[in-house]
N, C-alpha and C positions, 0 to 999 in steps of 0.2 A: 255250919254239923246237925246243933239243935234245929232250926227253922226245917230242914227238911226231915227229919222223924218227924216235928210237931205237924209236919204237910200230912206224911203219911197215914198218923193214925187222925188224921182229920178223911183221911181221904176210905181208910175203915169205915169211921163210922158211919158214911153215909150210906152202904148196905143195908146198915139196918133203920134207918129212917124210913119213911113211906120217901112216895115221888113229889108228893105236891109240894114237900120242907125242903127238902131236894132244890126242886125248879126254882123255887122263890129265893132260898140261899144263894144259889150261885147268877141269880140276874140282879140280886142288892149289890154284892161287891163289886159286879158288871158293871151299873151306872154310877158306882161313885170310881172306879177304873176310868171312865169317859169323862167324869167330871175334872181327875183328874188331870188327866192328859192333855185337856186344854188347856189347862191354867197354870202347869209347870211343866216345866222344860225333861227330857226323855230320862228318863233315870238311868245309872250306870251297873252295866251288869258287869257278873267278877266271872270266875274260872268256872265254879260251878254253876252257877247259873246257863253259862251256856251248856254245860256237858248233861247237865239236865234236858235241855229243850232236846240239843242233837239225841237223847235216849228216847226220850220219850217221840220222839220225830220217828224211834222206829217200831214202839210198841203201841201206838196210837193214832190208825189213823184219817182221825178227827181234828187234829194236834193243831192245824189253823186256824179249826173256828173261833178256839179258845185264846188262843195267840195275838194280843192287844199289843204287848211292849215293843215289839218290835214288827218286822216284816218276816213274812215265811223264806224270803230270797238270802236275807240275813243269814238265819241257823243254817241252810243248805250251806251261805258260806264257810260260816263256822264249820260243819263236817270238811268242807276241802281246806281247811286250814290247819282242822284235826291232822287228814293224812296230808299231807307236806309239812308237816313240823314231824311226823311219822317214818315219812321214808328218808327228809336230812340226819335223822337222828339212825337206821339203819345205812348211811354212807355215814356216816363221820368216820376222819379217819383214825385208825389202828396204830397199834406199835410195828415199826418197818424201820427200812435200812438208816441209819445215822445219817445226820447230813453231813457232807465238808466242810470240816474244821477250815479255818483263816488257813493256818501252816498250808492246804494243798492246793487252796484256790487258786491263791498268791502265783506259787511257779506254774496252775497249768494255763492260768492269763497273760502271763508272762512269756510260755512256749509259742501261746498262739498269736499274740500280737508278734512277735520275733519271728514267727516261721507261719505267712498264711499257707501255705501247700502240705502243713502238715495233718496229717488226720490224725485219731482217736488213738491207734495203736502205735504209732512214731512218738507220741505224747506219753499214753501210758507206758509204754519203755523207757522211756528218759524219767519217768519218776521214779520209778521201781529202781535202775539205775543210783539213784538220788536217798536211796530207803523209804518210801515213799512208798505205804501199805495201803493203798487203795485199788476196786477192780476196775476193770476196762468202762461197766458199764454205768462209772456212776463219773465217768471221765467226759464219756462220751455226753451225757446228763445235763452237766455244764457247760460243754463244749456250743450245745445249740442253743442252752438261754443266753453267753453272754457275742457268743458271733450273731444272734440274730438282733445283736442290741448293735451293732455296727454298723460300719459302710461295705457293705457285698460290693459295690463297684469298683471303692476301691482297693478293697483288697484282688479285686481282678486286675486290676493295672498292676499291683506289686507284682504278682507271679509275671506276667509280659514282660516286665522292665528286669526280673531276675535271671527270665530262660530264655531272654529275646533269641537267644545265640542256637539252642534244643526246640525250637519249634516252627515245627509245620501243619497247616489250616487248607482245606478244602471245603470247597461249597459249592453252587451251580448258579451259577443267573442262566436269564431267557434273553433271548433274541428269534425279535418276528420276522417271518419273511415274506416276501413279497406275497403270495398267496396265501396270507395273516393264518402262518401256523408258528410254532414255538420249534425253535429247539435249545435245548439245556448244551449250556456249555459247561462242563466239570472241570476244575483246576484246583492244582497244588498249588500254592502260595510258598515261601521261607520268610519264616516274621520278620526276623533279623535283618536283610538285605531288601524284604520285597518283590525277592526273585521266585521268577515262575519255573515250577520244578516240571512240571507235565500240565497240556490239557487237552480235551477233548469233545467233539458234539456228537450228539444222538438226540434220537428225536422220544424214544422214550426211552429212560434212566433206570435202572433195578440197579437191587442190591448186587447181585453178581457181576452186574459189570460197571458198576463201583468200586467193587475188590479187585474184577481185573485191572483198573486204570489205578487204583493202588499201586499193584502188583508192577505195574510198568515203571510207576512213578520213586518206588524206594526197594528195586530188583535188589538189592543186600545189603546187611547193613552200616546205619552212615552215621551222622552226630547228631542227630535227630533223636528226643528221647520222649518231646508231646505231639502231640495231633490234635488238633481243637474241631471242631465240628458243632453245626449246629442240631437240631431237634427234628429234619429233619424223615420224616417216615421211611425213607429210602435208604438211612445211615438204620440199618435194624442192628439184629447182634449179632450177624453173619459178615459187618463190616468191621463192628468191634471185636473180635473173635482173629479177627486177620493180624489186624493192629496187635493188639499181645501180642501174638506169635512176630509175629515181625521186631518188639519188641519198641515198642511205642506203645504210649502211658495214654488209651483216649480220652480227651478230655472236652465234656460238651455244655456249647456255652448256653446262658439263657437270652431270651430276647432283649431284653431290656441287656447283657455285658454280650452282648454276641460284638466282635469286631472284622469278620467277615468283609461289611461290607467296607469299612474304611481299606483295608490291606489292598481289598480288588478293586479300587474305586479309579486310582489312577493306571492302571495297567489296560481296566476295561473303557476307559474314556481316548485315552493316545489310539487306540484302531482295532481291539481284539472284536467290537458287535461287527467293525466296517469289515474287517481280513474275514469274518465268517461268510457276510452280505455278498 
């Protein structure tokens, strides 16, 4: 701080001297700085030095002409680093919702592992029965974190094994014709016994056509609770709405978890394609 005050006093004194004395006084330090720069390593700059040159850059357009200790790009980098620190300070975490303690995390993790098909509302309801005071959003946030660490394929296989008798799946497979066209075979299969419940063929599958096939496959309430299908664009919200109205819970299978190919492969190879063609 005293160095800055002395520098300001020296700068004010310049206004009361003639130009020749000022030019010589500036020339002498520059020559000495050049000699020191050749013989000694670059000095270390503290925060006050960085602040001085960053402020001088905004006040004086010829600041690059007198800068010798560092490069002008270095001063510009100091300014950018200051903005990053300011943005980090503005986005610092403030007081919020308290974290879930271990007494609540343990039952959440145990319920999620023992019941892979349970969702956030079901687990939150069980926690309330146990007397735990926690909101549903906190349970959902913690479930996303612990389920990301697990193996999604194992959870999917566990779901299929536990509910195989009440699962029905449907999908398409294509059959090329002798005229080099494609026919789309829609099938509904029972997961437990691999029994085909319904199938039909069309050249132009639509959501309305799929709903009609599902209406024929499930004419009345049956023993099935879940309907598995992939993310084909044909299986849109209209198909999902019909399944819910029928009493089936729709379950979309991801590409790496899909089981339609394995469910239908034996039936397809056994003669479905040859029968269609």
